[in-house]
C-alpha positions in Angstrom: -13.9 15.7 -36.7 -10.9 16.4 -34.5 -11.2 18.9 -31.7 -10.2 19.0 -28.0 -11.9 19.9 -24.8 -9.4 22.7 -24.3 -10.4 24.2 -27.6 -14.1 24.2 -26.6 -13.3 25.9 -23.3 -11.1 28.5 -25.0 -13.9 29.3 -27.4 -16.4 29.7 -24.6 -14.0 32.0 -22.8 -13.6 34.3 -25.9 -17.4 34.3 -26.4 -18.0 35.2 -22.8 -15.4 38.0 -22.6 -15.6 39.3 -26.1 -11.9 39.6 -26.2 -8.9 37.3 -26.9 -6.7 39.0 -24.3 -9.3 38.9 -21.5 -10.1 35.3 -22.4 -6.4 34.5 -22.2 -6.2 36.0 -18.7 -9.3 34.0 -17.6 -8.0 30.6 -18.8 -4.4 31.1 -18.0 -3.0 31.0 -21.5 -1.2 33.4 -23.8 -3.2 35.4 -26.3 -1.6 33.6 -29.2 -2.5 30.3 -27.7 -6.1 31.4 -27.3 -6.2 32.6 -30.9 -4.7 29.4 -32.1 -7.2 27.3 -30.2 -10.2 29.0 -31.7 -8.7 28.8 -35.2 -8.1 25.1 -34.8 -11.7 24.6 -33.6 -13.0 26.5 -36.6 -10.9 24.4 -38.9 -12.1 21.2 -37.3 -15.7 22.3 -37.7 -15.2 23.8 -41.2 -16.9 27.1 -40.4 -16.3 30.4 -38.8 -17.4 31.0 -35.2 -16.1 34.5 -34.6 -15.7 37.6 -36.7 -12.6 39.5 -35.7 -11.9 43.2 -36.1 -9.2 45.4 -34.7 -11.7 46.6 -32.1 -14.0 43.7 -31.2 -14.7 40.0 -31.5 -18.3 39.1 -32.5 -20.0 35.8 -32.7 -21.2 34.6 -36.0 -24.6 32.9 -36.3 -23.0 29.5 -36.0 -21.0 30.7 -32.9 -24.2 32.1 -31.3 -26.0 28.7 -31.9 -23.0 26.8 -30.5 -22.5 28.7 -27.2 -25.6 27.7 -25.2 -25.4 24.0 -26.3 -21.7 23.9 -25.5 -22.2 25.6 -22.1 -24.9 23.0 -21.2 -22.8 20.0 -22.3 -19.6 21.2 -20.6 -21.6 22.0 -17.5 -22.9 18.4 -17.4 -19.4 17.1 -17.9 -18.1 19.1 -15.0 -20.9 17.9 -12.8 -20.2 14.3 -13.7 -16.5 14.6 -13.0 -17.2 16.3 -9.7 -19.6 13.5 -8.7 -16.9 11.0 -9.6 -14.4 12.9 -7.5 -16.7 13.0 -4.5 -17.5 9.3 -4.9 -13.7 8.5 -4.6 -13.5 10.7 -1.5 -16.2 8.8 0.3 -14.0 5.8 0.5 -16.6 3.2 0.3 -16.2 -0.5 -0.5 -14.0 -3.4 0.6 -10.3 -3.4 1.1 -8.4 -6.7 1.4 -4.9 -6.9 3.1 -2.7 -10.0 3.0 -0.8 -10.6 6.3 1.5 -13.2 7.9 0.2 -14.9 11.1 2.4 -13.1 13.6 1.6 -9.7 11.9 -2.1 -10.6 11.9 -2.0 -11.1 15.6 0.0 -8.0 16.5 -0.8 -5.4 13.9 -4.0 -6.2 12.1 -6.3 -5.6 15.0 -4.9 -2.1 15.3 -5.4 -1.4 11.6 -8.9 -2.8 11.5 -10.0 -0.8 14.5 -8.4 2.4 13.1 -10.1 1.9 9.7 -13.5 1.5 11.4 -13.0 4.8 13.2 -11.6 6.8 10.2 -13.5 5.2 7.3 -16.7 3.6 8.7 -18.0 2.9 5.1 -14.9 0.8 4.3 -14.9 -2.9 5.1 -11.3 -4.0 5.8 -10.7 -7.7 5.4 -7.5 -9.6 6.4 -6.2 -12.6 4.6 -4.2 -14.4 7.2 -1.7 -16.7 5.4 2.0 -17.6 5.5 4.4 -15.2 3.7 4.6 -17.2 0.5 0.8 -17.3 0.0 0.5 -13.6 0.9 3.0 -12.7 -1.8 1.3 -14.9 -4.3 -2.0 -13.2 -3.6 -0.5 -9.8 -4.1 1.1 -10.8 -7.4 -2.2 -12.3 -8.6 -4.2 -9.2 -7.7 -6.3 -11.2 -5.2 -5.7 -8.6 -2.5 -5.2 -4.8 -2.6 -1.8 -4.9 -0.7 0.0 -6.8 2.0 1.7 -6.1 5.4 4.4 -8.8 5.4 8.0 -9.5 6.1 10.4 -7.8 3.7 10.6 -10.2 0.8 14.1 -11.2 -0.4 12.7 -11.2 -4.0 10.7 -8.1 -4.7 10.7 -7.8 -8.5 7.5 -6.1 -9.7 6.6 -5.1 -6.1 6.7 -1.8 -4.3 7.7 -2.1 -0.6 7.4 0.6 2.1 9.0 -0.1 5.5 6.9 0.1 8.6 9.3 -1.0 11.3 11.4 -3.9 12.6 10.9 -6.9 14.8 13.9 -8.6 16.5 14.3 -12.3 16.8 14.4 -14.0 20.2 15.3 -17.3 21.7 12.5 -19.5 23.2 13.1 -22.5 25.4 11.8 -24.3 28.5 12.7 -22.9 31.9 14.9 -25.9 32.7 17.1 -25.3 29.6 20.7 -24.3 30.6 20.4 -21.2 28.3 17.3 -20.0 30.2 19.6 -19.0 33.1 21.2 -16.3 30.9 19.8 -12.7 30.6 20.6 -12.8 26.9 21.6 -15.6 24.5 24.3 -15.1 21.8 23.7 -16.5 18.3 26.9 -18.4 18.6 25.6 -20.3 21.6 23.0 -22.0 19.4 25.6 -23.9 17.4 24.6 -27.6 17.6 21.5 -26.9 19.8 18.4 -28.9 18.7 16.0 -26.3 17.2 12.4 -26.3 16.2 12.1 -23.6 13.5 9.4 -22.1 11.3 9.4 -23.7 7.8 10.3 -22.0 4.5 6.8 -20.8 3.8 7.4 -18.3 6.5 9.1 -15.1 5.6 11.2 -15.3 8.8 12.9 -18.6 8.1 15.2 -17.4 5.2 16.2 -14.5 7.4 17.0 -16.7 10.4 19.1 -19.0 8.2 21.0 -16.0 6.9 21.7 -14.8 10.4 23.0 -18.2 11.4 25.4 -18.2 8.4 26.5 -14.7 9.2 27.4 -15.7 12.7 29.0 -19.0 11.6 26.3 -21.1 13.3 25.3 -24.5 12.0 21.8 -25.1 13.2 20.6 -28.6 14.2 17.0 -28.4 13.0 14.9 -31.2 14.4 11.4 -29.9 13.3 10.1 -27.4 10.9 6.5 -26.1 11.3 4.2 -23.5 9.8 3.0 -21.6 12.8 4.4 -20.2 16.0 1.8 -22.0 18.1 2.9 -25.3 16.8 6.5 -24.4 17.6 5.6 -23.6 21.2 4.0 -27.0 21.5 7.2 -28.8 20.3 9.4 -26.7 22.6 7.1 -27.4 25.5 7.4 -31.1 24.8 11.2 -30.9 25.0 11.8 -31.5 21.3 14.2 -28.5 21.1 14.5 -24.8 21.6 13.5 -22.2 19.0 14.3 -18.9 17.4 11.2 -16.8 16.6 10.3 -13.2 15.8 9.3 -11.3 18.9 5.9 -10.7 17.4 5.2 -14.4 18.2 5.1 -13.4 21.9 3.5 -13.6 24.4 4.2 -17.2 25.3 1.3 -19.6 26.0 -0.2 -19.0 29.4 0.6 -21.6 32.1 3.5 -23.0 30.1 7.1 -23.4 31.4 8.5 -21.6 28.4 10.7 -18.5 28.6 12.2 -16.2 26.1 15.5 -14.3 26.0 16.8 -11.6 23.7 19.3 -12.8 21.1 22.6 -10.8 20.8 23.7 -9.2 18.8 20.2 -7.9 17.9 19.1 -9.2 14.5 15.7 -8.4 13.2 13.2 -8.7 10.3 11.7 -5.7 8.5 7.9 -5.3 8.4 6.8 -3.7 5.1 3.8 -2.8 3.1 3.8 -4.6 -0.2 1.8 -3.9 -3.4 2.2 -4.5 -7.1 4.1 -1.8 -8.9 1.8 -1.9 -12.0 -1.5 -1.8 -10.2 -3.3 1.4 -9.0 -5.1 1.3 -5.7 -8.8 2.1 -5.4 -9.5 5.4 -3.5 -10.5 3.3 -0.5 -7.4 1.1 -0.7 -5.2 4.1 -1.1 -6.7 5.7 2.0 -6.1 2.6 4.0 -2.6 2.3 2.6 -1.8 5.8 3.8 -3.4 5.2 7.2 -1.3 2.0 7.7 1.9 3.8 6.5 1.5 6.6 9.1 0.6 4.5 12.1 3.4 3.5 14.5 3.9 -0.1 15.1 4.1 -1.3 18.8 7.6 -2.0 20.1 8.5 -5.7 20.2 
């Protein structure tokens, strides 16, 4: 038996109004569409539900028997769908966001606090990993979405920009370059540098900027976290180029930072899989993050 929900609703409208034209007005269809819907339902059932004359539309015995049962079933269906809609609007459950370390330190506390205020029944969890691991978790569906550095390879991913974060130069206060108000990228040619490794989303961007400015970096150490880089710079191993979100510098250290010129920056983006729908709670958090301003670096 082949019938549609629309045909059932059209039949009930005709039965309620006793007229094809009035039923058409009530359901927002043309009169021919209403007549066709009832005829198709009768054909699917193999019996007549309405007797039609030039003056009136009258329910047959079968039509009279069908109306109360159909009203009850469709009412239950409407109630169930409304309960489901309200469940989605309550935004309950757990939402998991992947984040890179510097973003976790600067932005995630803002998002977690805002979520607690706006959606107290949502538990927002942060997966604090390097960029490469964060992207892998997004692709594997292990997290709902990520707030990361704009990936160079984004096939199968949707990205939404949030803001930018400029790179800066970090050195000891006895470094000759520390005497300058700003440091040019070209001044770093041949300077011993301690840089983030390639698991970081920033490193490919930094190398690209070096190449763009004709700088050949002399990389003496590659590390996974900014805190480790600070320790190496403090020990005199070399200076560094880091995103500004890595600041502030460790307290009681002799480290200083200077803006790099011309300004070069990384883009902070929201990342999700193109082929995966977000849960109502995750969609609410996604929209909350999208509309929140990020603090200036």
